[in-house]
N, C-alpha and C positions, 0 to 999 in steps of 0.2 A: 436089551443088550447095550444099546447106546448109552443108557443111563449109567450102567456099570463101567463103561469104557471112558466116559467123559472125565471123571476126576483124574484118571491116570494121564490123560492128555494135558489137562490143566496143570498137573504137577510138573510134567515135562517142560511145558512152556515156562512155568515159574522158574525152574532151574536155569533154563537158557537165558531168561531175562536177568536173573541174578548173576550169572556168569559174565554177561555183557557189562553189567554195572561194575563188577569186580575188575574186569579188564580196564575199564575206564579209570577206576580208582588207582590201578597199578601204574597208569601213565601219569599219576601225580595230581589228579583232580581232587583227591580227598586227602588232606594232610591232617593228622591228629594234632590236637592242642597239647595233649599229654606226651611228654618226651621221655619219661622215665620207664620206658618199656621198649623191647625190641619190636620192630615192625617191618614186614616184608612186602609192603605196598599192595596188600589185598585187604579190601574192606567191604562191608555191606551195611546198608541203611534200612532201618525200620522206622516208619513215621506215620503220623496223621496230623491233623491241623492243631493238635495240642502239644505234641512232643516229637523230637527227633532223636533217634538212638543210632549212633554209628558204632559198629563193631570192627575190630582190627585183628589181623593175624600176626602172631608172634613167629619167631623162627621155628618153633616146634609145633605150632598149631594155633587155631582161633582161641583167643583167651581174654580179651578185655574190650571195654567199650566206653563211649562218652554219651552223656545225656544233656540235650540242649533244648532251650525254649524254641518256639517257632521263629522268634526273632534272631536266633543264633547265639544266645547267651549260654555259655557252658555252665551247667548247674552242678554236675557231678561226674566223676569217673568211676566206672565199675572196674575195679582194679584186677579182677579175675572172675572166672565163672565158678568159683569154689576153691577152697584150699583146705588141706588136711595136715595136721601135725600129730604124729604118733609118738608114743613114749620112747621107743627104742631107736629113734632116728632124730638127729638134732637139726635136720633141714626140713622145712615145710615143703609140701608138694601141692602145687597148683593144679587145677583141672584145666586141661586144654582139649581142643577138638580137632581131629584131622579133617572133618568135613562139617558143613552146615547146609541145611536145606530150608527153603522158603515154602511154607504151606499156607494155603488160603482155605478157610472154612467159613461156615456161617457165623462163627464166633469172632472172626477177624483174620488178620494176617499174622503169621508166626514165623520166627526163626527157631529152628531146632538144631542145637549143638550136641553132637555125640561126643561126650566128654570122657576123659579118663585122667586119673592123677598121673603126673609125670613120674618116671622111674629114675631116681637120682643116679643109680648105678649105671644105667644106660647113658645118661647125659654126661657122665664123667669118663665114659669109655673113650680111649684114644687121646685123652688129655694128659697133662702132666700130673693129674691127681690119680690116675688109673692104678699106679703101682703102690700107693700108700693109703688109699681110702677105698673100702669095700663094704658097702651096705648090704644087708642080707636080703632085701626085698628085690626080687628080679622081675616082678610084674606089677601092673597098676594095682594099687590098694583099693581104689574106687573106680567104678565105671558107671555110665548112665547117660541121661540126657538133661539138658537145660533148655527149656522152652520159654520164649519170650513172645508175648502176644499183644498186639494193639488192635483196637476196633475203631472204625471210622468216627463214631459219635461219642467217644468217651476219652477223657484224659487219663483214665486208669489203665496202666500197663500190667498185665499179669505175668508173674514170674513163677515158673514151676521147675523145681529141681527134683528129679526122679533118679536116685542114686542107689547103687548096690555095693556092699562090701565084698571083696573077692577073697578075703581070708580072715583069720582071727588075729586081732591086734588091739592094743590099748591106746585109747584116744586122749590126746591132750586137748585138741579141738578139731571140729570140722565146721568150716564156715560156708554159709550159703550166700545169699545176697549181701554184698559188702560195698557200700557206696562211700566214696571220699568226696564229700560235698565241698565245692569251692576249689578243688584241685585244679591247678593250671589256669585259674580264673581269679576269683575274689578271695581265695585262700581262707584265712580264719575270720574274715569280716562277716558279720551277720547283723540282721535286725533283731532276730530272736531265735531261740531253739527250745523246743518243747518235747519232753518225754512225759506224757500226761500222768499225773499222780506222783511223779518222781522228781522232775527237774524242769525249770523254766528260767533260762538265762537270756539276758538282753545285752545288746551292745558288745562290749569287750569282756563281759563276765565269762567265767569258765563254767561249763557244766561240771558237776562234782566239785565245784568250788567251795571254799570255806566261808563264803559270805553269809550263809544262812544256816550252816551246820559247822561243827568242828569235828575233826577226825576222832574216831574212825567213821562216824556217820556221814561225813561229807562225801566220801567216795561212793558214787552211785553209777559207775560206768557199766557194771553188769549186775543189775538189781534182781532181787527175788522177783520172779514173774508176777506173783500176786500183787505186788506193789504198783504195777502199771495199771492205771485206771482205764485208759483207752488204748487198744493195742496198735499204736502207731508211733512214729517218730517224725518230727518236722523241723526243718531249718529254713529260714528265709533271709533274703538279702535284696535290698533295693527294689521291692515290689514283686519279687518272684519267690515262691516257696516250693519246696520239694518234700514229699512225704513217702514213707515206707511203712506198710501195714502188714499184719499177719494174723492168723487165727491162733490165739494163745492156748486153746484147748486141743489143737491138732497134734497128732502123734508124729513127731519128727523121727523118732527111732524107738523101737522096742523089740526085744528078743525073748520069746518064750515067756517065762514068768519074771523077767528082770524088770527093773524100774523103767517106766515110760520117760522118755526125753521129749520135752516140748521145745518149740523154738525159743531161743533165748536172745532178747534184744541186747545190743551193745551200742552205747551212745556216748560220744565224746566231742565236745566243741570248746576249744580247739582239739585236734586229734592228738591227745597226749598218749594214746595207746601206741601209735607208731611214731610219736614225737615228730610230726610233720605239719607243715602249714596248710592243713585242710581240716575238715570236720567229718566225723565218722558216724554212719548209721549202718548197722549190720545185724544179721541173725546168725546164730551158731548153735551147736551143741558141744558139750553137755550143758544142761540148764542149771541155774542156781536155785533149785527148789528147796534148798536148806540154807538158812541165813548165813551159816558159817562158811558157805562156799560162794557167797556173793563176791563179785569183782575179780573172779579168777578168769583172766584171759587165757591162761594155761591151767587146765584142770589139775588140781593137786592130787586128787584120787581118780585116776584114769579109768573110766568105764571101758569094758571090752566090747568091741564090735565083732560079730560072728560072720562066718562065711555065708553069703546069701542074704544077710540082713539088709532091709530097705531103710534108706534115709531120705526123707522128703521135706522139702520146704515149699510152701505155697504162699506167695506174697503178692502185694500190689505196690507199685510206685506210681506217683503222679506229680504233676506240676500244678500249682495254683497261683493265681494272681493275688497279691496281698502279702500278709505276714503268716506266721505259723498258726495263729488263731484261725485264719482263713483256710489253711491246710486241714486243720482238725474239722472245721465246719464242713468243708467239701466232702470229707470222708463220712461225716454223719448224714449229710444230704444223700450221698450215694447209697448208704446201707440202711438208713433210717435208724431211729432209736429202737432199742430192743423192747419187746413186750415185757412190761413189769411182771415180776413174779406175783402169783396170787397172794393176797394178804394172809397173814397167820390166822387172823379172824376177819370176817367180813366187817364192813365199816360200822354197821349198827351194833354188832356184837362188841367191837372194840370200844365204842362209846359206852356201852353198858358196863364193860369191865373197868373203864376209867372212872365212871361215876361211882361204881361199887367201891373202888379203891379210895376215893375221896370220902366215902361213907364209913370206911373201916381203917385201913392202915395209914391213910393220909389225913386222918382226923385225930386231933389231940385235944382231949377234953379240957375246957377252960382256956385254951390258947387259940385254936382254930385249925385251918388247913395248912399242910406243908409237908415237905420231905425233910424230916429231922435227921441230920447226920452229924452235926457238931454240937448243937444245943437246941433246947426247946424254943429258943427265940426265933428259930427258922420257921416256926408255925405262927400264923396270924389270922386275923378276921377277914382278910381279903378273900373274896369269892372268885375262883377262876371263871373267866369270861364264858367259856363254853358251857359251864355248869348251869348258868341261868337259862340258856336256851334248852339244854337237855331237860331241866326240870319243868320248863314250860310245855315241852312236847310230850312229857311222860308223867303227867300229873297223878295218874292213878297208880303209879308204881310204888311199891312199898319202900324201895330205896329212896325215891324222891320224897316221900313223906318223912322218912328218917332224916334226910338231908335238910329238909325244911325246918324240922325241929332243932337240928344242930345250929343252923343259921340263926334261928330265933334266940337260941341260948346265948349267942354272942352279942345280941343287941342290948344296950344299956336299959335299965329299968326306967330311967327318966331320959326322955329324948331331949338333947340340948337344942337350943335355938341355932338353926343353921343360917349363917349369913350368906345370902345369895349375891353373887358377883354381878354387878350391872355391866352392860355392854361397854360403858366408858371405863369402868375399872379394869375389865378384861383387856381392852385396848391399851390402857396405860401400862399394865403388867407386861404385855407383849412388846410394846415399844421399848420399855426399859430393858427387857432381855435382848431385844434386837440391837440396841445401842451398846450393850455390853459385848456382843459379838463383833460389832463394827470396830470397837475400840481395840480389838486384838487382831483384826485383819490387816495384812500387810499391803503395801502399795500395789503389788502385782496381782492382788486378789487371793493369794494363798494364805494359809494359816500355819503357824509354827508348831512343831512337836515339842511338848513340854513334859518330859518324863518325870521331873520332880515337882511339877505344878499341876495344871488342870488335867493332864493325862495320867496322873498317878492313880493306880487302882490297888496294887499290892506291891510287895517288895521285890518282885522278880527282877526288875531292871537294876536295883541296887545290888542284889546278889550277883547277877551276871557281870555287872561292871566291876565288882570287887575282886572276883576270882578269874575272870577272863578278859572281857572288854565290853563296852556298851553295845547293846543291840540296836541302838539308834542314837543319833547325835542330837543334843538339845539345839533347837532352832531349825532342824531339817524339816522337810515336809514329805508327804506321801499322799497317794490318792485319797484314802479314807480320812486322813487328817484334815484335808481341805473340803472333801465332799460332805461330810457330816454337818459342819456349820453352814455350808451352802444350802443344804436341804432345809435347815431351820430358817435361814433368811428368806428363802422362797415362800415358805409357809407363813411366816410373820408378815411378809410384804403382801401376800395374797389376802390374808385375813384383816389386816389393818388398812390396806389401801395405800400404804406408804411406799412410794416409788423407790426411795433410796435403799430400802431393804431388798427389793427386787433387783435393782441394779447391782448391789453388792453380791447377791447370790449368783447372778449371771456372770459377774466378773470372776468369781471363784470357780465356777464350772468351766468357764472359758480357759482359765489357767490350766485345768486338767485335760484339755482337749488333745494335747500332743502325747499324753501318756498312753501306753499300750498294754502294760502289765498291771493288773490289780494288786495294790500294795497297801499295807498299813492297817488291815482290819482287825488283827489281834495284837494291837500295839502294846497291850499290857504285859505280854509275856514272850513275844516272838520278835525276831529281827524286823525292823521297820519296813524294809523294802522287799521282803519275801513275798512271792506270789500268794495271793490270799483270796479265798472265796467270798468272805463277808464283804470285803471292799468291792468285789465285782458286783454283788447284788445291790449294795448301796449306790454305786455309781450308775447302774442301770436305772434304778428308780429315780435318782436325782435328775439324770439327763432326760428321762421321759417327762418328769414334772416340768422341767425347763421347756421342753417342746410344747406341752400344753399351755404354758404361760406365755411364751413368746412366739410360738408358731414357726420357728426356724427349723427346717428339716434336718439340719446338721445335728441337732440334739437328739432327734429320734434315731438317726443313723448311729450315733454314739451309744445311745441306750441299747440298741440291738447288739452292737459290738460287745459292750460290757456284759450283757446277758449271756452272750455266746462264750465269754471267757469262763463261765461256770462249767462248761462241758469238760475241759481237761481235768477238773477236780473230781469228776463223777465216774464211778465204775459202770461202764457200759458193757461189761462182760463179767462173768464170774467163773472161777474154777469149779470143776465138777464136785469137789469135796467140801467147799466152803461157800455158802450162800452170801453174796455181797453185791448183787445187782442194785444199782442206784445208791449204794453207799457213797459218801463223799469225803474227800480230804479237806480239812479246813485251811491249811497253809502248807506250802512246800518248804518246811524248815523244822527246826527243833524249837522247843521252849527252853529258854535260859541256857542255850547252847548244848546242854547235856541231859536235860531232865525229861523230855518227851520227844518222841520221833514221829512227826506228823506225816512223813512219807510212808511209814509203816501202819499208822493208826488212822482209822476213820473217825469222823465226828458228824453227827446228823443234825444237831440242833441249829447250826448256823444256816444251812440251806432251808430248813423249815421256817426259820425266822425271816429269811429273804422273801419267801413266797407269802408268808403271813403279812409282811409289810406291804408287799405288792397288792394283796387282797384289800388291805385297809386303804390303799391309795386308789383303788378301783382300776388297777392295771391288769389287763388280760394279755399275757405275753403271747399266747397263741394267735391273737389277732394283730398284735403289734409286729410280730415276726412269724408270719405263717409258713416260712420255709422250714422251720423246726417245729416238731410236734410238742409244744410245751405243755399241753394238757397231759400227754402221755408221760412226759418227764415229771410233771407234778404228781401224777399217780405213782410213778416209780419211786420218788423220794419218800412219799407218804407210806406206801406199802413197805418200803425198807424200814422206816421208822417203827411201823407196827411190828415188824420182825424183831426189832430191838427191844420191844416192851418186855420187861423182865418178869419171869416166873421163877421163884427161888428153887423149885424142884428140878429145873433144867440144869442147875449147878454149872453154869457157864460164865460166871462172873467172879472176879476177885478185886478187892480194893487195892489201890496202890498209893493213895495219899491219906486215907483215913482207915488204917487197918482195923481199928476197933469196931468198925461198923459190920464186920463180917458176921458176928453172932446175930445181930439184928437182921441181916440179910437172910440167914438161914431160918429165921422165924417168920419171914414173909413181910417184914416191915416196908420193903421197897417194891413189892409186887405191883406190876403194871406201870411203874415208872420206866424210863429208859436211861441207860448208862451213858457216860461221857464218851467212851472210846470203844472201838472194835479193832482187834488186831488182824490185819490182812493176811498174815502168814500162819497164824494158829486158829483163827476163827473165834477166839475168846473175847469176852467183854470185860471192861474194867473201868476204874475211876469212880467219880461221884455219880449220884443218880439225879436225874432231871425230871421235874414234874411233867406228866403226860399231856397237859393242856395244849401245848403247841401242836401236838399231833392231832388233837381233837379239832382245833381251829382249821387245820388243813383238810381234815376229813369232811367237815361241814361244807366247806367251799366246794369240794368235789361232788358231794351229794347234791348241793344246790345246782351245780352245772349239769349233772345228770338229769335232774328233774326238769331243768330248763330245756335241755335237748329233747327229752321225752315229750314235753308239752309242745315243742315246735314241730314234732312229727305228726301230731294229731290234726 
């Protein structure tokens, strides 16, 4: 009996403590920073050692709050506890609470607000508007609870919105968590702002800006939910970051057999939605699950809510030390990386299929191996690296015997004399190349972008410049533009023993130390400064090689940082209807301004190349950065790539740049290759085909690590 009675006593004590604190606040001890709201001198605080949340009462009820760091820095204002806009009333209705209770459980301490949407007709009663404005709604359209919970040992604050519609009405929007970051403090200033897979702005750049896209693609304030790679938003300023996360597969609203509504992120820095000097992170319904309805702050086709229908938002907010990459990393540390989907074929079977492809559709008699899409010249005598190992391990296989015969058919009848390079000749060649690199290095250690010179790959820059504007200025620099020659200099210096090359490589890497966003990796067709996965991987490898060479821990720390910047490009969730776990975005921009949308489309070859290059350099990221399970990540991107391997009978691919290849696709000419792109909104594949050898290289590494682990257990 005592056990049953104790919680009631505790609850009563909690309320009395809360009342006392409110009375103290009413005497003026707690003054809000935010002045753009009514306040009747009643407040309540919820806090732990990581965050302080102060909530305030408006004239009509409890309705808004402030989020502060333990040091007292105001990070964000929660402008309301929810807000509703319906089609047939031109005034939005905020949610307010007549009462709030403090509840302590094993999960932590909570504030429970019993909310209801304001009734505009009642608020106008007795005013000068009463006799000429009369809205039809005479009761709250929404009722429910908003529960905010902190635990003593976690910076993650749980937000739970449990709402119910009281009638049938058409919805322009219903907003849940709605944070105005920087309001009444640092305003629109930021270090960076990240909506993973969609937007990454730094400094005074705008999210949804036209720096890396042109309209209509530039606007990404309410993106299709599938385009978001990690379900969180992050903004940071002067060493403090704030994040808001949600479950993108959660049911926010659904009635009978109507379409499910999922939580829809809204992200704007600066807050051009409200056109105010703050920054916006929020969740709402309806969602933009059809691309044609993206960026609708007010729904153009209003869905109907039904009497008794539930609307729910479950979210987390948290504060992190560092920038927005640290905010993303903290979320990954808390939740862990998702378990990779089982591969379409197990690793050995996938290797068999790839070897079989090189023995059939990827073999071209008299020319060699290759994926022939434009001309037969794309085939040649070079043997994919993995194939030699496969053939060595499967000597009795009929496929291997046939491959061996094919390889022998490519060898010349008379073997020419092969001139062997002496060590002195090799060093001379390397020194000459190193001097050529030094000749173009600038005094500050950087290297210049030369779109019409050494960086020219194809005519994308010329086309983009001629009909819109340059995607990068001649003479500018970016992370990858300087990191790539730095990596070469370190390698040349290490192999030749020439200190000047090591010094120059170090100077180039030091030039990049202040950079925080990976940029420049797809310089041949995308805006130079757009956030880029390839650049992230190169910078991680280069900095770790610098750490090995010079021993300075700052390079290891920066290597870990750059490796973690790959996380925002990686799909760490997938919608129920489209498999895309561990698919990656290559760059958060378009190609040539209008010709490819990389926020919509995944690309897998770049992340495979980063890990293959890490393998070649002997880097085990799971040992360098044990706080992140990089082995699981490596399995994830590899399993995803196996999922991408094409089988023409699936009929899920279409060309977009070489349409004449479609007939050959239907004949199986590209089976077991993998395509260039995957559309996050449709689930379809497209573009050119890529040889599968990069997948095989990563598979072999994972098999070797599994064998190593098994041997260690014996």
